[in-house]
PyMOL Python script that loads the backbone (N, CA, C, O; Angstrom):
from pymol import cmd

cmd.read_pdbstr("""\
ATOM      1  N   UNK A   1     -15.304  17.187  -9.205  1.00  0.00           N
ATOM      2  CA  UNK A   1     -15.304  15.742  -9.095  1.00  0.00           C
ATOM      3  C   UNK A   1     -14.581  15.328  -7.808  1.00  0.00           C
ATOM      4  O   UNK A   1     -13.526  15.868  -7.475  1.00  0.00           O
ATOM      5  N   UNK A   2     -15.158  14.373  -7.101  1.00  0.00           N
ATOM      6  CA  UNK A   2     -14.572  13.897  -5.847  1.00  0.00           C
ATOM      7  C   UNK A   2     -13.275  13.134  -6.093  1.00  0.00           C
ATOM      8  O   UNK A   2     -13.104  12.474  -7.118  1.00  0.00           O
ATOM      9  N   UNK A   3     -12.377  13.242  -5.134  1.00  0.00           N
ATOM     10  CA  UNK A   3     -11.131  12.466  -5.129  1.00  0.00           C
ATOM     11  C   UNK A   3     -11.484  11.070  -4.600  1.00  0.00           C
ATOM     12  O   UNK A   3     -11.892  10.934  -3.446  1.00  0.00           O
ATOM     13  N   UNK A   4     -11.334  10.051  -5.422  1.00  0.00           N
ATOM     14  CA  UNK A   4     -11.676   8.688  -5.026  1.00  0.00           C
ATOM     15  C   UNK A   4     -10.401   7.917  -4.692  1.00  0.00           C
ATOM     16  O   UNK A   4      -9.360   8.100  -5.324  1.00  0.00           O
ATOM     17  N   UNK A   5     -10.508   7.051  -3.684  1.00  0.00           N
ATOM     18  CA  UNK A   5      -9.378   6.225  -3.262  1.00  0.00           C
ATOM     19  C   UNK A   5      -9.869   4.807  -3.012  1.00  0.00           C
ATOM     20  O   UNK A   5     -11.057   4.574  -2.790  1.00  0.00           O
ATOM     21  N   UNK A   6      -8.940   3.872  -3.053  1.00  0.00           N
ATOM     22  CA  UNK A   6      -9.233   2.531  -2.570  1.00  0.00           C
ATOM     23  C   UNK A   6      -8.824   2.556  -1.103  1.00  0.00           C
ATOM     24  O   UNK A   6      -7.636   2.538  -0.780  1.00  0.00           O
ATOM     25  N   UNK A   7      -9.812   2.598  -0.222  1.00  0.00           N
ATOM     26  CA  UNK A   7      -9.567   2.806   1.204  1.00  0.00           C
ATOM     27  C   UNK A   7      -8.880   1.594   1.828  1.00  0.00           C
ATOM     28  O   UNK A   7      -9.368   0.469   1.720  1.00  0.00           O
ATOM     29  N   UNK A   8      -7.741   1.835   2.480  1.00  0.00           N
ATOM     30  CA  UNK A   8      -6.981   0.782   3.141  1.00  0.00           C
ATOM     31  C   UNK A   8      -7.775   0.167   4.297  1.00  0.00           C
ATOM     32  O   UNK A   8      -7.626  -1.022   4.580  1.00  0.00           O
ATOM     33  N   UNK A   9      -8.599   0.946   4.956  1.00  0.00           N
ATOM     34  CA  UNK A   9      -9.367   0.441   6.107  1.00  0.00           C
ATOM     35  C   UNK A   9     -10.578  -0.360   5.661  1.00  0.00           C
ATOM     36  O   UNK A   9     -10.847  -1.428   6.211  1.00  0.00           O
ATOM     37  N   UNK A  10     -11.305   0.133   4.685  1.00  0.00           N
ATOM     38  CA  UNK A  10     -12.551  -0.509   4.254  1.00  0.00           C
ATOM     39  C   UNK A  10     -12.398  -1.423   3.052  1.00  0.00           C
ATOM     40  O   UNK A  10     -13.340  -2.128   2.690  1.00  0.00           O
ATOM     41  N   UNK A  11     -11.234  -1.424   2.431  1.00  0.00           N
ATOM     42  CA  UNK A  11     -10.978  -2.276   1.271  1.00  0.00           C
ATOM     43  C   UNK A  11     -12.046  -2.087   0.191  1.00  0.00           C
ATOM     44  O   UNK A  11     -12.575  -3.049  -0.365  1.00  0.00           O
ATOM     45  N   UNK A  12     -12.344  -0.811  -0.086  1.00  0.00           N
ATOM     46  CA  UNK A  12     -13.347  -0.471  -1.097  1.00  0.00           C
ATOM     47  C   UNK A  12     -13.035   0.891  -1.687  1.00  0.00           C
ATOM     48  O   UNK A  12     -12.355   1.705  -1.063  1.00  0.00           O
ATOM     49  N   UNK A  13     -13.530   1.136  -2.885  1.00  0.00           N
ATOM     50  CA  UNK A  13     -13.399   2.433  -3.538  1.00  0.00           C
ATOM     51  C   UNK A  13     -14.355   3.403  -2.844  1.00  0.00           C
ATOM     52  O   UNK A  13     -15.560   3.157  -2.783  1.00  0.00           O
ATOM     53  N   UNK A  14     -13.820   4.494  -2.327  1.00  0.00           N
ATOM     54  CA  UNK A  14     -14.620   5.447  -1.574  1.00  0.00           C
ATOM     55  C   UNK A  14     -14.118   6.866  -1.829  1.00  0.00           C
ATOM     56  O   UNK A  14     -13.043   7.071  -2.392  1.00  0.00           O
ATOM     57  N   UNK A  15     -14.914   7.830  -1.408  1.00  0.00           N
ATOM     58  CA  UNK A  15     -14.524   9.235  -1.509  1.00  0.00           C
ATOM     59  C   UNK A  15     -13.346   9.490  -0.569  1.00  0.00           C
ATOM     60  O   UNK A  15     -13.369   9.113   0.603  1.00  0.00           O
ATOM     61  N   UNK A  16     -12.311  10.142  -1.117  1.00  0.00           N
ATOM     62  CA  UNK A  16     -11.122  10.446  -0.332  1.00  0.00           C
ATOM     63  C   UNK A  16     -11.164  11.834   0.259  1.00  0.00           C
ATOM     64  O   UNK A  16     -12.143  12.564   0.104  1.00  0.00           O
ATOM     65  N   UNK A  17     -10.100  12.188   0.934  1.00  0.00           N
ATOM     66  CA  UNK A  17      -9.965  13.509   1.533  1.00  0.00           C
ATOM     67  C   UNK A  17      -9.795  14.570   0.452  1.00  0.00           C
ATOM     68  O   UNK A  17      -9.326  14.271  -0.646  1.00  0.00           O
ATOM     69  N   UNK A  18     -10.167  15.784   0.756  1.00  0.00           N
ATOM     70  CA  UNK A  18     -10.034  16.894  -0.198  1.00  0.00           C
ATOM     71  C   UNK A  18      -8.573  17.284  -0.403  1.00  0.00           C
ATOM     72  O   UNK A  18      -8.201  17.772  -1.470  1.00  0.00           O
ATOM     73  N   UNK A  19      -7.746  17.067   0.624  1.00  0.00           N
ATOM     74  CA  UNK A  19      -6.322  17.404   0.551  1.00  0.00           C
ATOM     75  C   UNK A  19      -5.569  16.570   1.575  1.00  0.00           C
ATOM     76  O   UNK A  19      -6.179  16.058   2.513  1.00  0.00           O
ATOM     77  N   UNK A  20      -4.260  16.424   1.417  1.00  0.00           N
ATOM     78  CA  UNK A  20      -3.485  15.664   2.402  1.00  0.00           C
ATOM     79  C   UNK A  20      -3.601  16.301   3.793  1.00  0.00           C
ATOM     80  O   UNK A  20      -3.583  17.526   3.914  1.00  0.00           O
ATOM     81  N   UNK A  21      -3.718  15.481   4.836  1.00  0.00           N
ATOM     82  CA  UNK A  21      -3.856  16.032   6.184  1.00  0.00           C
ATOM     83  C   UNK A  21      -2.560  16.604   6.754  1.00  0.00           C
ATOM     84  O   UNK A  21      -2.596  17.423   7.672  1.00  0.00           O
ATOM     85  N   UNK A  22      -1.419  16.182   6.218  1.00  0.00           N
ATOM     86  CA  UNK A  22      -0.106  16.651   6.671  1.00  0.00           C
ATOM     87  C   UNK A  22       0.771  16.908   5.458  1.00  0.00           C
ATOM     88  O   UNK A  22       0.570  16.316   4.397  1.00  0.00           O
ATOM     89  N   UNK A  23       1.733  17.785   5.618  1.00  0.00           N
ATOM     90  CA  UNK A  23       2.691  18.070   4.568  1.00  0.00           C
ATOM     91  C   UNK A  23       3.903  17.160   4.766  1.00  0.00           C
ATOM     92  O   UNK A  23       4.978  17.603   5.171  1.00  0.00           O
ATOM     93  N   UNK A  24       3.695  15.868   4.467  1.00  0.00           N
ATOM     94  CA  UNK A  24       4.760  14.878   4.647  1.00  0.00           C
ATOM     95  C   UNK A  24       4.451  13.677   3.751  1.00  0.00           C
ATOM     96  O   UNK A  24       3.385  13.600   3.141  1.00  0.00           O
ATOM     97  N   UNK A  25       5.396  12.750   3.685  1.00  0.00           N
ATOM     98  CA  UNK A  25       5.156  11.518   2.929  1.00  0.00           C
ATOM     99  C   UNK A  25       3.993  10.740   3.535  1.00  0.00           C
ATOM    100  O   UNK A  25       3.182  10.169   2.806  1.00  0.00           O
ATOM    101  N   UNK A  26       3.906  10.712   4.859  1.00  0.00           N
ATOM    102  CA  UNK A  26       2.810  10.003   5.518  1.00  0.00           C
ATOM    103  C   UNK A  26       1.467  10.672   5.192  1.00  0.00           C
ATOM    104  O   UNK A  26       0.464   9.985   5.001  1.00  0.00           O
ATOM    105  N   UNK A  27       1.446  11.988   5.129  1.00  0.00           N
ATOM    106  CA  UNK A  27       0.233  12.706   4.750  1.00  0.00           C
ATOM    107  C   UNK A  27      -0.202  12.350   3.336  1.00  0.00           C
ATOM    108  O   UNK A  27      -1.396  12.212   3.071  1.00  0.00           O
ATOM    109  N   UNK A  28       0.762  12.199   2.421  1.00  0.00           N
ATOM    110  CA  UNK A  28       0.456  11.784   1.053  1.00  0.00           C
ATOM    111  C   UNK A  28      -0.078  10.353   1.019  1.00  0.00           C
ATOM    112  O   UNK A  28      -0.997  10.042   0.261  1.00  0.00           O
ATOM    113  N   UNK A  29       0.504   9.489   1.845  1.00  0.00           N
ATOM    114  CA  UNK A  29       0.040   8.096   1.912  1.00  0.00           C
ATOM    115  C   UNK A  29      -1.421   8.052   2.368  1.00  0.00           C
ATOM    116  O   UNK A  29      -2.225   7.301   1.815  1.00  0.00           O
ATOM    117  N   UNK A  30      -1.756   8.850   3.366  1.00  0.00           N
ATOM    118  CA  UNK A  30      -3.135   8.908   3.846  1.00  0.00           C
ATOM    119  C   UNK A  30      -4.047   9.464   2.755  1.00  0.00           C
ATOM    120  O   UNK A  30      -5.124   8.919   2.512  1.00  0.00           O
ATOM    121  N   UNK A  31      -3.630  10.527   2.105  1.00  0.00           N
ATOM    122  CA  UNK A  31      -4.425  11.142   1.040  1.00  0.00           C
ATOM    123  C   UNK A  31      -4.739  10.141  -0.077  1.00  0.00           C
ATOM    124  O   UNK A  31      -5.843  10.141  -0.622  1.00  0.00           O
ATOM    125  N   UNK A  32      -3.779   9.302  -0.408  1.00  0.00           N
ATOM    126  CA  UNK A  32      -3.933   8.358  -1.514  1.00  0.00           C
ATOM    127  C   UNK A  32      -4.623   7.056  -1.126  1.00  0.00           C
ATOM    128  O   UNK A  32      -5.063   6.314  -2.004  1.00  0.00           O
ATOM    129  N   UNK A  33      -4.730   6.755   0.195  1.00  0.00           N
ATOM    130  CA  UNK A  33      -5.193   5.434   0.614  1.00  0.00           C
ATOM    131  C   UNK A  33      -6.268   5.416   1.691  1.00  0.00           C
ATOM    132  O   UNK A  33      -6.672   4.338   2.126  1.00  0.00           O
ATOM    133  N   UNK A  34      -6.741   6.573   2.133  1.00  0.00           N
ATOM    134  CA  UNK A  34      -7.702   6.614   3.233  1.00  0.00           C
ATOM    135  C   UNK A  34      -8.940   7.406   2.810  1.00  0.00           C
ATOM    136  O   UNK A  34      -8.835   8.503   2.262  1.00  0.00           O
ATOM    137  N   UNK A  35     -10.099   6.833   3.073  1.00  0.00           N
ATOM    138  CA  UNK A  35     -11.357   7.502   2.715  1.00  0.00           C
ATOM    139  C   UNK A  35     -11.713   8.585   3.719  1.00  0.00           C
ATOM    140  O   UNK A  35     -11.209   8.618   4.842  1.00  0.00           O
ATOM    141  N   UNK A  36     -12.588   9.458   3.281  1.00  0.00           N
ATOM    142  CA  UNK A  36     -13.106  10.507   4.151  1.00  0.00           C
ATOM    143  C   UNK A  36     -13.800   9.894   5.369  1.00  0.00           C
ATOM    144  O   UNK A  36     -13.655  10.396   6.484  1.00  0.00           O
ATOM    145  N   UNK A  37     -14.548   8.818   5.160  1.00  0.00           N
ATOM    146  CA  UNK A  37     -15.250   8.132   6.262  1.00  0.00           C
ATOM    147  C   UNK A  37     -14.248   7.590   7.290  1.00  0.00           C
ATOM    148  O   UNK A  37     -14.414   7.801   8.491  1.00  0.00           O
ATOM    149  N   UNK A  38     -13.209   6.891   6.814  1.00  0.00           N
ATOM    150  CA  UNK A  38     -12.207   6.330   7.722  1.00  0.00           C
ATOM    151  C   UNK A  38     -11.465   7.446   8.461  1.00  0.00           C
ATOM    152  O   UNK A  38     -11.146   7.295   9.640  1.00  0.00           O
ATOM    153  N   UNK A  39     -11.188   8.565   7.779  1.00  0.00           N
ATOM    154  CA  UNK A  39     -10.514   9.686   8.431  1.00  0.00           C
ATOM    155  C   UNK A  39     -11.376  10.238   9.567  1.00  0.00           C
ATOM    156  O   UNK A  39     -10.863  10.533  10.646  1.00  0.00           O
ATOM    157  N   UNK A  40     -12.669  10.378   9.330  1.00  0.00           N
ATOM    158  CA  UNK A  40     -13.577  10.856  10.374  1.00  0.00           C
ATOM    159  C   UNK A  40     -13.564   9.937  11.588  1.00  0.00           C
ATOM    160  O   UNK A  40     -13.609  10.404  12.726  1.00  0.00           O
ATOM    161  N   UNK A  41     -13.504   8.637  11.347  1.00  0.00           N
ATOM    162  CA  UNK A  41     -13.415   7.679  12.459  1.00  0.00           C
ATOM    163  C   UNK A  41     -12.098   7.835  13.204  1.00  0.00           C
ATOM    164  O   UNK A  41     -12.055   7.731  14.430  1.00  0.00           O
ATOM    165  N   UNK A  42     -11.013   8.087  12.453  1.00  0.00           N
ATOM    166  CA  UNK A  42      -9.725   8.312  13.109  1.00  0.00           C
ATOM    167  C   UNK A  42      -9.772   9.550  13.999  1.00  0.00           C
ATOM    168  O   UNK A  42      -9.243   9.529  15.111  1.00  0.00           O
ATOM    169  N   UNK A  43     -10.387  10.613  13.533  1.00  0.00           N
ATOM    170  CA  UNK A  43     -10.464  11.848  14.330  1.00  0.00           C
ATOM    171  C   UNK A  43     -11.128  11.551  15.671  1.00  0.00           C
ATOM    172  O   UNK A  43     -10.680  12.047  16.705  1.00  0.00           O
ATOM    173  N   UNK A  44     -12.180  10.754  15.666  1.00  0.00           N
ATOM    174  CA  UNK A  44     -12.846  10.389  16.920  1.00  0.00           C
ATOM    175  C   UNK A  44     -11.946   9.511  17.780  1.00  0.00           C
ATOM    176  O   UNK A  44     -11.897   9.687  18.998  1.00  0.00           O
ATOM    177  N   UNK A  45     -11.232   8.570  17.167  1.00  0.00           N
ATOM    178  CA  UNK A  45     -10.312   7.701  17.907  1.00  0.00           C
ATOM    179  C   UNK A  45      -9.189   8.531  18.511  1.00  0.00           C
ATOM    180  O   UNK A  45      -8.777   8.293  19.646  1.00  0.00           O
ATOM    181  N   UNK A  46      -8.691   9.509  17.749  1.00  0.00           N
ATOM    182  CA  UNK A  46      -7.614  10.364  18.244  1.00  0.00           C
ATOM    183  C   UNK A  46      -8.066  11.151  19.468  1.00  0.00           C
ATOM    184  O   UNK A  46      -7.315  11.278  20.435  1.00  0.00           O
ATOM    185  N   UNK A  47      -9.287  11.680  19.434  1.00  0.00           N
ATOM    186  CA  UNK A  47      -9.828  12.412  20.603  1.00  0.00           C
ATOM    187  C   UNK A  47      -9.852  11.503  21.822  1.00  0.00           C
ATOM    188  O   UNK A  47      -9.477  11.908  22.923  1.00  0.00           O
ATOM    189  N   UNK A  48     -10.302  10.260  21.611  1.00  0.00           N
ATOM    190  CA  UNK A  48     -10.369   9.307  22.713  1.00  0.00           C
ATOM    191  C   UNK A  48      -8.968   9.029  23.256  1.00  0.00           C
ATOM    192  O   UNK A  48      -8.778   9.001  24.472  1.00  0.00           O
ATOM    193  N   UNK A  49      -7.992   8.823  22.381  1.00  0.00           N
ATOM    194  CA  UNK A  49      -6.622   8.565  22.823  1.00  0.00           C
ATOM    195  C   UNK A  49      -6.052   9.757  23.587  1.00  0.00           C
ATOM    196  O   UNK A  49      -5.411   9.588  24.624  1.00  0.00           O
ATOM    197  N   UNK A  50      -6.285  10.953  23.073  1.00  0.00           N
ATOM    198  CA  UNK A  50      -5.804  12.158  23.759  1.00  0.00           C
ATOM    199  C   UNK A  50      -6.381  12.241  25.168  1.00  0.00           C
ATOM    200  O   UNK A  50      -5.669  12.562  26.119  1.00  0.00           O
ATOM    201  N   UNK A  51      -7.667  11.951  25.295  1.00  0.00           N
ATOM    202  CA  UNK A  51      -8.323  12.039  26.599  1.00  0.00           C
ATOM    203  C   UNK A  51      -7.926  10.896  27.530  1.00  0.00           C
ATOM    204  O   UNK A  51      -7.581  11.134  28.688  1.00  0.00           O
ATOM    205  N   UNK A  52      -7.972   9.669  27.039  1.00  0.00           N
ATOM    206  CA  UNK A  52      -7.683   8.504  27.886  1.00  0.00           C
ATOM    207  C   UNK A  52      -6.246   8.512  28.395  1.00  0.00           C
ATOM    208  O   UNK A  52      -5.988   8.159  29.546  1.00  0.00           O
ATOM    209  N   UNK A  53      -5.321   8.911  27.543  1.00  0.00           N
ATOM    210  CA  UNK A  53      -3.908   8.933  27.928  1.00  0.00           C
ATOM    211  C   UNK A  53      -3.457  10.303  28.422  1.00  0.00           C
ATOM    212  O   UNK A  53      -2.296  10.486  28.787  1.00  0.00           O
ATOM    213  N   UNK A  54      -4.377  11.261  28.433  1.00  0.00           N
ATOM    214  CA  UNK A  54      -4.080  12.623  28.878  1.00  0.00           C
ATOM    215  C   UNK A  54      -2.834  13.177  28.177  1.00  0.00           C
ATOM    216  O   UNK A  54      -1.913  13.693  28.809  1.00  0.00           O
ATOM    217  N   UNK A  55      -2.845  13.050  26.853  1.00  0.00           N
ATOM    218  CA  UNK A  55      -1.713  13.478  26.037  1.00  0.00           C
ATOM    219  C   UNK A  55      -1.738  14.979  25.801  1.00  0.00           C
ATOM    220  O   UNK A  55      -2.803  15.590  25.713  1.00  0.00           O
ATOM    221  N   UNK A  56      -0.575  15.551  25.702  1.00  0.00           N
ATOM    222  CA  UNK A  56      -0.404  16.951  25.326  1.00  0.00           C
ATOM    223  C   UNK A  56      -0.004  16.929  23.850  1.00  0.00           C
ATOM    224  O   UNK A  56       1.152  16.633  23.544  1.00  0.00           O
ATOM    225  N   UNK A  57      -0.923  17.234  22.922  1.00  0.00           N
ATOM    226  CA  UNK A  57      -0.655  17.020  21.498  1.00  0.00           C
ATOM    227  C   UNK A  57       0.494  17.833  20.914  1.00  0.00           C
ATOM    228  O   UNK A  57       0.956  17.531  19.814  1.00  0.00           O
ATOM    229  N   UNK A  58       0.956  18.836  21.608  1.00  0.00           N
ATOM    230  CA  UNK A  58       2.066  19.649  21.095  1.00  0.00           C
ATOM    231  C   UNK A  58       3.429  19.032  21.430  1.00  0.00           C
ATOM    232  O   UNK A  58       4.457  19.527  20.968  1.00  0.00           O
ATOM    233  N   UNK A  59       3.448  17.956  22.232  1.00  0.00           N
ATOM    234  CA  UNK A  59       4.732  17.330  22.576  1.00  0.00           C
ATOM    235  C   UNK A  59       5.134  16.310  21.522  1.00  0.00           C
ATOM    236  O   UNK A  59       4.284  15.676  20.898  1.00  0.00           O
ATOM    237  N   UNK A  60       6.428  16.161  21.333  1.00  0.00           N
ATOM    238  CA  UNK A  60       6.957  15.209  20.355  1.00  0.00           C
ATOM    239  C   UNK A  60       6.512  13.786  20.694  1.00  0.00           C
ATOM    240  O   UNK A  60       6.155  13.022  19.798  1.00  0.00           O
ATOM    241  N   UNK A  61       6.528  13.428  21.965  1.00  0.00           N
ATOM    242  CA  UNK A  61       6.154  12.074  22.372  1.00  0.00           C
ATOM    243  C   UNK A  61       4.706  11.773  21.998  1.00  0.00           C
ATOM    244  O   UNK A  61       4.409  10.694  21.484  1.00  0.00           O
ATOM    245  N   UNK A  62       3.814  12.709  22.250  1.00  0.00           N
ATOM    246  CA  UNK A  62       2.398  12.515  21.916  1.00  0.00           C
ATOM    247  C   UNK A  62       2.218  12.418  20.406  1.00  0.00           C
ATOM    248  O   UNK A  62       1.453  11.582  19.924  1.00  0.00           O
ATOM    249  N   UNK A  63       2.909  13.257  19.666  1.00  0.00           N
ATOM    250  CA  UNK A  63       2.792  13.239  18.207  1.00  0.00           C
ATOM    251  C   UNK A  63       3.289  11.914  17.634  1.00  0.00           C
ATOM    252  O   UNK A  63       2.659  11.340  16.745  1.00  0.00           O
ATOM    253  N   UNK A  64       4.413  11.435  18.144  1.00  0.00           N
ATOM    254  CA  UNK A  64       4.948  10.159  17.667  1.00  0.00           C
ATOM    255  C   UNK A  64       3.991   9.016  18.005  1.00  0.00           C
ATOM    256  O   UNK A  64       3.768   8.128  17.182  1.00  0.00           O
ATOM    257  N   UNK A  65       3.429   9.036  19.208  1.00  0.00           N
ATOM    258  CA  UNK A  65       2.465   8.024  19.617  1.00  0.00           C
ATOM    259  C   UNK A  65       1.239   8.051  18.700  1.00  0.00           C
ATOM    260  O   UNK A  65       0.776   7.000  18.256  1.00  0.00           O
ATOM    261  N   UNK A  66       0.714   9.241  18.417  1.00  0.00           N
ATOM    262  CA  UNK A  66      -0.476   9.359  17.583  1.00  0.00           C
ATOM    263  C   UNK A  66      -0.210   8.908  16.149  1.00  0.00           C
ATOM    264  O   UNK A  66      -1.072   8.278  15.536  1.00  0.00           O
ATOM    265  N   UNK A  67       0.962   9.218  15.606  1.00  0.00           N
ATOM    266  CA  UNK A  67       1.299   8.762  14.256  1.00  0.00           C
ATOM    267  C   UNK A  67       1.383   7.234  14.235  1.00  0.00           C
ATOM    268  O   UNK A  67       0.905   6.596  13.296  1.00  0.00           O
ATOM    269  N   UNK A  68       1.985   6.656  15.259  1.00  0.00           N
ATOM    270  CA  UNK A  68       2.073   5.191  15.365  1.00  0.00           C
ATOM    271  C   UNK A  68       0.672   4.574  15.416  1.00  0.00           C
ATOM    272  O   UNK A  68       0.393   3.590  14.729  1.00  0.00           O
ATOM    273  N   UNK A  69      -0.195   5.156  16.228  1.00  0.00           N
ATOM    274  CA  UNK A  69      -1.565   4.668  16.352  1.00  0.00           C
ATOM    275  C   UNK A  69      -2.342   4.859  15.050  1.00  0.00           C
ATOM    276  O   UNK A  69      -3.127   3.995  14.660  1.00  0.00           O
ATOM    277  N   UNK A  70      -2.124   5.980  14.385  1.00  0.00           N
ATOM    278  CA  UNK A  70      -2.799   6.260  13.125  1.00  0.00           C
ATOM    279  C   UNK A  70      -2.378   5.244  12.064  1.00  0.00           C
ATOM    280  O   UNK A  70      -3.214   4.731  11.320  1.00  0.00           O
ATOM    281  N   UNK A  71      -1.096   4.961  11.999  1.00  0.00           N
ATOM    282  CA  UNK A  71      -0.590   3.979  11.043  1.00  0.00           C
ATOM    283  C   UNK A  71      -1.227   2.619  11.296  1.00  0.00           C
ATOM    284  O   UNK A  71      -1.623   1.932  10.354  1.00  0.00           O
ATOM    285  N   UNK A  72      -1.325   2.231  12.551  1.00  0.00           N
ATOM    286  CA  UNK A  72      -1.942   0.954  12.915  1.00  0.00           C
ATOM    287  C   UNK A  72      -3.439   0.967  12.598  1.00  0.00           C
ATOM    288  O   UNK A  72      -3.980  -0.033  12.124  1.00  0.00           O
ATOM    289  N   UNK A  73      -4.102   2.079  12.854  1.00  0.00           N
ATOM    290  CA  UNK A  73      -5.542   2.217  12.618  1.00  0.00           C
ATOM    291  C   UNK A  73      -5.880   2.033  11.131  1.00  0.00           C
ATOM    292  O   UNK A  73      -6.835   1.334  10.794  1.00  0.00           O
ATOM    293  N   UNK A  74      -5.105   2.653  10.255  1.00  0.00           N
ATOM    294  CA  UNK A  74      -5.396   2.598   8.828  1.00  0.00           C
ATOM    295  C   UNK A  74      -4.755   1.416   8.112  1.00  0.00           C
ATOM    296  O   UNK A  74      -5.380   0.806   7.245  1.00  0.00           O
ATOM    297  N   UNK A  75      -3.528   1.089   8.461  1.00  0.00           N
ATOM    298  CA  UNK A  75      -2.754   0.146   7.665  1.00  0.00           C
ATOM    299  C   UNK A  75      -2.368  -1.129   8.410  1.00  0.00           C
ATOM    300  O   UNK A  75      -1.744  -2.018   7.830  1.00  0.00           O
ATOM    301  N   UNK A  76      -2.732  -1.227   9.689  1.00  0.00           N
ATOM    302  CA  UNK A  76      -2.393  -2.407  10.480  1.00  0.00           C
ATOM    303  C   UNK A  76      -3.638  -3.146  10.932  1.00  0.00           C
ATOM    304  O   UNK A  76      -4.595  -3.313  10.176  1.00  0.00           O
ATOM    305  N   UNK A  77      -3.606  -3.576  12.162  1.00  0.00           N
ATOM    306  CA  UNK A  77      -4.707  -4.358  12.737  1.00  0.00           C
ATOM    307  C   UNK A  77      -5.825  -3.499  13.306  1.00  0.00           C
ATOM    308  O   UNK A  77      -6.778  -4.028  13.878  1.00  0.00           O
ATOM    309  N   UNK A  78      -5.726  -2.201  13.161  1.00  0.00           N
ATOM    310  CA  UNK A  78      -6.797  -1.316  13.626  1.00  0.00           C
ATOM    311  C   UNK A  78      -6.467  -0.549  14.888  1.00  0.00           C
ATOM    312  O   UNK A  78      -7.153   0.418  15.219  1.00  0.00           O
ATOM    313  N   UNK A  79      -5.443  -0.955  15.591  1.00  0.00           N
ATOM    314  CA  UNK A  79      -5.048  -0.252  16.815  1.00  0.00           C
ATOM    315  C   UNK A  79      -5.903  -0.664  17.991  1.00  0.00           C
ATOM    316  O   UNK A  79      -7.129  -0.717  17.895  1.00  0.00           O
ATOM    317  N   UNK A  80      -5.261  -0.951  19.082  1.00  0.00           N
ATOM    318  CA  UNK A  80      -5.967  -1.380  20.290  1.00  0.00           C
ATOM    319  C   UNK A  80      -6.470  -0.175  21.074  1.00  0.00           C
ATOM    320  O   UNK A  80      -5.820   0.869  21.122  1.00  0.00           O
ATOM    321  N   UNK A  81      -7.622  -0.335  21.680  1.00  0.00           N
ATOM    322  CA  UNK A  81      -8.146   0.693  22.575  1.00  0.00           C
ATOM    323  C   UNK A  81      -7.404   0.609  23.907  1.00  0.00           C
ATOM    324  O   UNK A  81      -6.947  -0.471  24.282  1.00  0.00           O
ATOM    325  N   UNK A  82      -7.274   1.718  24.628  1.00  0.00           N
ATOM    326  CA  UNK A  82      -6.642   1.646  25.952  1.00  0.00           C
ATOM    327  C   UNK A  82      -7.409   0.673  26.850  1.00  0.00           C
ATOM    328  O   UNK A  82      -8.638   0.629  26.811  1.00  0.00           O
ATOM    329  N   UNK A  83      -6.682  -0.106  27.660  1.00  0.00           N
ATOM    330  CA  UNK A  83      -7.361  -1.113  28.490  1.00  0.00           C
ATOM    331  C   UNK A  83      -8.310  -0.485  29.498  1.00  0.00           C
ATOM    332  O   UNK A  83      -9.248  -1.143  29.947  1.00  0.00           O
ATOM    333  N   UNK A  84      -8.090   0.776  29.863  1.00  0.00           N
ATOM    334  CA  UNK A  84      -8.959   1.461  30.818  1.00  0.00           C
ATOM    335  C   UNK A  84     -10.201   2.055  30.160  1.00  0.00           C
ATOM    336  O   UNK A  84     -11.103   2.523  30.855  1.00  0.00           O
ATOM    337  N   UNK A  85     -10.258   2.041  28.819  1.00  0.00           N
ATOM    338  CA  UNK A  85     -11.355   2.679  28.093  1.00  0.00           C
ATOM    339  C   UNK A  85     -12.679   1.982  28.372  1.00  0.00           C
ATOM    340  O   UNK A  85     -12.791   0.758  28.304  1.00  0.00           O
ATOM    341  N   UNK A  86     -13.680   2.803  28.690  1.00  0.00           N
ATOM    342  CA  UNK A  86     -15.036   2.305  28.865  1.00  0.00           C
ATOM    343  C   UNK A  86     -15.894   3.052  27.843  1.00  0.00           C
ATOM    344  O   UNK A  86     -15.989   4.279  27.873  1.00  0.00           O
ATOM    345  N   UNK A  87     -16.509   2.301  26.952  1.00  0.00           N
ATOM    346  CA  UNK A  87     -17.335   2.905  25.903  1.00  0.00           C
ATOM    347  C   UNK A  87     -18.547   3.605  26.520  1.00  0.00           C
ATOM    348  O   UNK A  87     -19.138   3.089  27.468  1.00  0.00           O
ATOM    349  N   UNK A  88     -18.924   4.772  25.995  1.00  0.00           N
ATOM    350  CA  UNK A  88     -20.109   5.459  26.505  1.00  0.00           C
ATOM    351  C   UNK A  88     -21.367   4.637  26.196  1.00  0.00           C
ATOM    352  O   UNK A  88     -21.440   3.920  25.198  1.00  0.00           O
ATOM    353  N   UNK A  89     -22.333   4.768  27.077  1.00  0.00           N
ATOM    354  CA  UNK A  89     -23.580   4.006  26.894  1.00  0.00           C
ATOM    355  C   UNK A  89     -24.560   4.749  26.029  1.00  0.00           C
ATOM    356  O   UNK A  89     -25.657   4.254  25.773  1.00  0.00           O
TER     357      UNK A  89
END
""", "prot")
cmd.dss("prot")
cmd.show_as("cartoon", "prot")
cmd.util.cbc("prot")
cmd.orient("prot")
């Protein structure tokens, strides 16, 4: 049986993740409140942020920035795109 959640991003009951993405309280919050669909969208947004800002994901600064952006993406206003970002055609 699928793990169902009330998705914080879509405000609807949807299929959730198979397991928490992180071993932390924040990972549990995502597991309980974020759908599989919204998580997939975050993964794409994270790739864009890593590339646009040329982040090194193993650094503490990049990790803190990404967690902040992830929190905003799921539980805030959605997170702003970098001003230099140009969407692919």
